[in-house]
C-alpha positions as CSV (number, residue, x, y, z in Angstrom):
1,X,-10.4,-13.3,9.6
2,X,-7.1,-14.8,10.6
3,X,-4.7,-14.0,13.3
4,X,-1.3,-15.4,14.5
5,X,1.4,-14.2,16.0
6,X,4.7,-12.9,13.8
7,X,7.7,-11.7,15.2
8,X,6.7,-10.8,18.4
9,X,3.4,-9.2,17.6
10,X,-0.6,-10.0,16.9
11,X,-1.5,-10.0,13.0
12,X,-4.6,-10.0,11.9
13,X,-5.0,-11.8,7.7
14,X,-6.9,-13.4,5.3
15,X,-6.8,-15.9,2.6
16,X,-8.3,-15.8,-0.5
17,X,-9.0,-18.4,-3.5
18,X,-6.0,-20.2,-5.0
19,X,-3.6,-20.8,-7.3
20,X,-0.3,-18.8,-7.1
21,X,0.4,-16.9,-3.9
22,X,-0.1,-13.0,-4.2
23,X,0.6,-10.2,-1.1
24,X,-1.0,-7.1,-0.9
25,X,0.5,-4.7,1.5
26,X,-1.5,-1.7,2.5
27,X,-0.3,2.2,2.6
28,X,0.0,4.3,6.3
29,X,-3.7,4.9,7.5
30,X,-5.5,1.9,6.3
31,X,-6.0,-1.5,6.7
32,X,-5.7,-4.2,4.8
33,X,-10.2,-3.5,3.8
34,X,-8.6,-0.8,1.0
35,X,-8.4,-4.3,-0.9
36,X,-11.6,-6.1,-0.6
37,X,-12.4,-5.4,-4.1
38,X,-8.6,-6.0,-5.8
39,X,-8.6,-8.6,-4.1
40,X,-11.6,-10.2,-4.7
41,X,-10.4,-9.3,-8.8
42,X,-7.5,-11.1,-8.3
43,X,-8.9,-14.4,-5.4
44,X,-10.1,-16.4,-9.0
45,X,-7.0,-16.9,-10.1
46,X,-4.4,-16.7,-7.0
47,X,-4.4,-17.3,-3.6
48,X,-4.2,-13.6,-2.0
49,X,-3.6,-13.0,1.2
50,X,-4.8,-9.4,2.6
51,X,-3.3,-8.7,6.1
52,X,-3.2,-5.5,8.7
53,X,-0.1,-4.6,9.3
54,X,1.4,-4.0,13.3
55,X,0.0,-0.3,14.5
56,X,-2.8,-1.1,12.1
57,X,-6.0,-2.6,11.9
58,X,-7.2,-5.0,13.7
59,X,-3.6,-6.1,14.2
60,X,-1.5,-5.3,17.8
61,X,-0.9,-1.9,18.2
62,X,3.0,-2.2,20.4
63,X,4.2,1.2,20.8
64,X,7.5,0.8,20.1
65,X,9.9,2.4,16.9
66,X,8.8,1.3,13.4
67,X,10.8,0.5,10.3
68,X,10.3,0.0,6.8
69,X,12.4,-2.6,7.1
70,X,10.1,-3.8,9.9
71,X,7.4,-3.9,7.7
72,X,9.0,-5.5,5.1
73,X,10.6,-8.5,7.7
74,X,6.8,-9.2,9.3
75,X,5.4,-9.6,5.7
76,X,8.6,-12.5,5.0
77,X,7.6,-13.8,8.7
78,X,3.5,-14.0,6.9
79,X,4.7,-15.3,4.5
80,X,6.6,-18.3,6.0
81,X,4.2,-19.0,8.4
82,X,1.8,-19.2,4.9
83,X,4.2,-21.6,4.0
84,X,4.8,-19.1,0.7
85,X,7.8,-19.7,-0.4
86,X,7.6,-16.7,-3.0
87,X,4.7,-14.3,-3.8
88,X,3.3,-11.8,-6.3
89,X,3.9,-8.6,-4.0
90,X,1.5,-5.9,-4.4
91,X,1.7,-2.8,-2.4
92,X,0.3,0.8,-2.6
93,X,1.4,4.2,-1.1
94,X,3.2,2.9,2.4
95,X,2.7,-0.4,0.9
96,X,4.9,0.1,-1.6
97,X,7.4,1.6,0.7
98,X,7.8,-1.6,2.0
99,X,7.7,-3.4,-0.7
100,X,10.2,-1.7,-1.6
101,X,11.8,-2.6,1.1
102,X,11.2,-5.9,1.0
103,X,12.4,-6.8,-2.6
104,X,15.9,-5.7,-1.2
105,X,15.7,-7.7,1.9
106,X,13.9,-11.0,0.6
107,X,14.3,-11.2,-3.5
108,X,14.1,-14.8,-3.3
109,X,10.4,-14.0,-2.2
110,X,9.4,-12.2,-4.4
111,X,7.6,-13.7,-8.3
112,X,7.0,-9.9,-9.5
113,X,6.8,-5.9,-8.1
114,X,4.0,-4.3,-8.6
115,X,4.5,-1.2,-6.5
116,X,1.4,1.8,-6.3
117,X,1.2,5.4,-5.6
118,X,4.7,5.2,-4.0
119,X,7.5,7.3,-3.7
120,X,11.9,6.2,-3.6
121,X,11.5,8.7,-0.4
122,X,14.8,11.0,0.4
123,X,15.9,14.5,-1.0
124,X,15.4,12.7,-3.7
125,X,11.6,12.2,-4.0
126,X,9.1,14.6,-5.0
127,X,6.8,16.9,-2.8
128,X,3.0,16.9,-3.7
129,X,2.0,20.7,-3.1
130,X,-0.7,21.9,-0.6
131,X,-1.9,20.5,2.2
132,X,-3.8,16.9,1.7
133,X,-0.8,15.1,3.7
134,X,-1.0,17.0,6.2
135,X,-4.4,17.6,6.9
136,X,-5.4,13.7,6.4
137,X,-2.3,11.9,7.5
138,X,-2.2,14.2,11.1
139,X,-1.4,12.4,13.9
140,X,-3.3,14.2,16.5
141,X,-6.7,12.9,18.4
142,X,-9.5,13.2,15.3
143,X,-12.6,12.8,15.0
144,X,-13.9,9.9,12.9
145,X,-15.9,12.3,10.5
146,X,-12.8,14.6,10.2
147,X,-10.5,11.8,9.4
148,X,-12.7,10.4,7.2
149,X,-13.4,13.8,5.5
150,X,-9.8,14.8,5.3
151,X,-9.2,11.2,3.8
152,X,-11.4,11.0,1.3
153,X,-10.9,14.4,-0.2
154,X,-7.0,13.8,-0.3
155,X,-6.7,10.1,-1.5
156,X,-9.4,10.3,-4.4
157,X,-9.8,12.4,-7.5
158,X,-12.0,15.6,-7.1
159,X,-13.9,14.3,-10.5
160,X,-14.3,11.0,-8.9
161,X,-16.0,12.4,-5.4
162,X,-18.4,15.2,-7.2
163,X,-20.2,11.6,-9.2
164,X,-19.5,9.8,-6.5
165,X,-20.0,11.5,-3.1
166,X,-20.9,8.8,-1.5
167,X,-17.3,8.0,-0.4
168,X,-17.0,10.7,2.5
169,X,-19.9,8.8,4.4
170,X,-17.7,5.5,3.2
171,X,-15.0,6.8,4.8
172,X,-16.0,8.1,8.0
173,X,-17.9,4.4,8.8
174,X,-14.3,2.8,7.9
175,X,-12.7,5.4,10.8
176,X,-15.6,4.2,13.4
177,X,-15.1,0.4,12.4
178,X,-11.7,0.8,12.8
179,X,-10.6,3.7,14.6
180,X,-6.9,4.8,13.8
181,X,-4.8,3.8,17.0
182,X,-3.4,7.4,17.6
183,X,0.3,5.8,19.1
184,X,0.9,3.4,16.0
185,X,-0.1,6.1,13.3
186,X,2.5,8.1,15.2
187,X,5.6,5.2,15.1
188,X,4.0,3.8,11.3
189,X,4.3,7.9,10.0
190,X,7.6,8.2,12.0
191,X,9.4,5.2,10.3
192,X,7.2,6.4,6.2
193,X,9.4,9.2,6.8
194,X,12.1,7.5,7.2
195,X,11.7,5.6,3.9
196,X,14.6,6.4,2.0
197,X,15.3,3.5,-1.2
198,X,16.3,5.5,-3.7
199,X,20.3,5.0,-4.1
200,X,19.8,0.7,-4.2
201,X,16.1,0.9,-6.5
202,X,18.8,-0.7,-8.8
203,X,19.5,-3.6,-6.6
204,X,16.0,-5.0,-7.5
205,X,16.0,-7.5,-10.1
206,X,12.7,-8.9,-10.3
207,X,9.9,-7.7,-12.8
208,X,8.6,-4.7,-11.5
209,X,5.5,-3.0,-12.7
210,X,5.0,1.0,-11.1
211,X,1.5,2.0,-11.3
212,X,-0.3,4.9,-10.0
213,X,-2.7,8.1,-10.9
214,X,-1.9,11.3,-12.1
215,X,-4.3,13.1,-10.3
216,X,-2.7,12.0,-7.0
217,X,-2.7,14.6,-4.3
218,X,-0.5,13.4,-1.7
219,X,2.0,11.4,-3.6
220,X,3.5,13.0,-6.8
221,X,3.2,10.6,-10.1
222,X,6.9,11.9,-10.5
223,X,7.6,9.6,-8.1
224,X,6.3,6.4,-9.8
225,X,8.3,8.1,-12.7
226,X,11.6,8.2,-11.3
227,X,10.5,4.4,-9.4
228,X,10.8,2.9,-12.8
229,X,13.9,4.6,-14.3
230,X,15.9,4.1,-11.3
231,X,14.5,-0.3,-11.4
232,X,16.0,-1.8,-14.5
233,X,13.3,-2.6,-16.7
234,X,10.1,-1.4,-14.5
235,X,7.2,-1.0,-16.9
236,X,5.4,2.0,-15.4
237,X,1.3,2.7,-16.4
238,X,-0.3,6.0,-15.8
239,X,-4.5,6.1,-15.4
240,X,-6.1,8.8,-15.8
241,X,-8.2,10.2,-14.0
242,X,-7.4,8.8,-11.1
243,X,-5.7,10.5,-7.3
244,X,-4.0,8.5,-5.0
245,X,-7.0,5.2,-4.4
246,X,-6.3,4.5,-8.4
247,X,-7.3,0.9,-7.5
248,X,-10.9,2.1,-6.5
249,X,-11.1,4.8,-8.9
250,X,-9.8,2.5,-12.2
251,X,-10.3,-0.6,-10.9
252,X,-10.9,-3.0,-14.3
253,X,-8.0,-0.8,-16.0
254,X,-6.0,-1.4,-12.8
255,X,-6.5,-5.3,-12.6
256,X,-6.0,-5.5,-16.4
257,X,-3.0,-3.9,-15.9
258,X,-2.0,-6.0,-13.7
259,X,-2.8,-9.0,-14.4
260,X,-1.2,-8.1,-18.6
261,X,2.3,-7.4,-16.3
262,X,2.0,-10.9,-14.6
263,X,1.0,-12.7,-16.8
264,X,3.7,-11.7,-19.2
265,X,6.3,-12.3,-16.7
């Protein structure tokens, strides 16, 4: 694990492989470890960078206002630190929000854009029903058992959990190993809540793939359809069965869809 001072905040990052640069941007409650399988799948052909954003994982967690624009600028500055003039950008969930903003603020740094299980935000977004989001993403203190179980049950489809009950224990152990800092997490959730790119998505001109699981209980899949319709020439891939963590439930299909898209462009 490497560390760098980026925009005044120490960020932890990891580089894998060689070739054209690829940057993976994780979600609100996650950290770079959520990409362990996906990053390894692409490291044979790409120089893949994963990192913990400010307020998450092993990076610094300053008590200050965050915004999606700040996260996008952190990503750009980390790329500069690594001498990456441009890269294939892959963002999931809140990372997909950051990736949208990144493409708008730093268009010359984007070779291609992959937006996973994310939303345009604002009043035009489709809200998911049920209690999955408030239960799994509470900013109140929770034990590793409470948070890990709530996140697993919200982020994976019921059919996947039935076949892989060990996922819940894995999530609990992940929260034990990297506890959620509630102060930093609260700033992150507030930033995600303010996200709204709907009116600006038509300005994105890079090749874009929008991909999600049809059974996503956290961010309704219809948001991916909206994003794909708003970005000129964007492609949409729906994976079934798959929940919010579609790249873990359907790793081969996810890898193949992204690889085909990048090779085509």
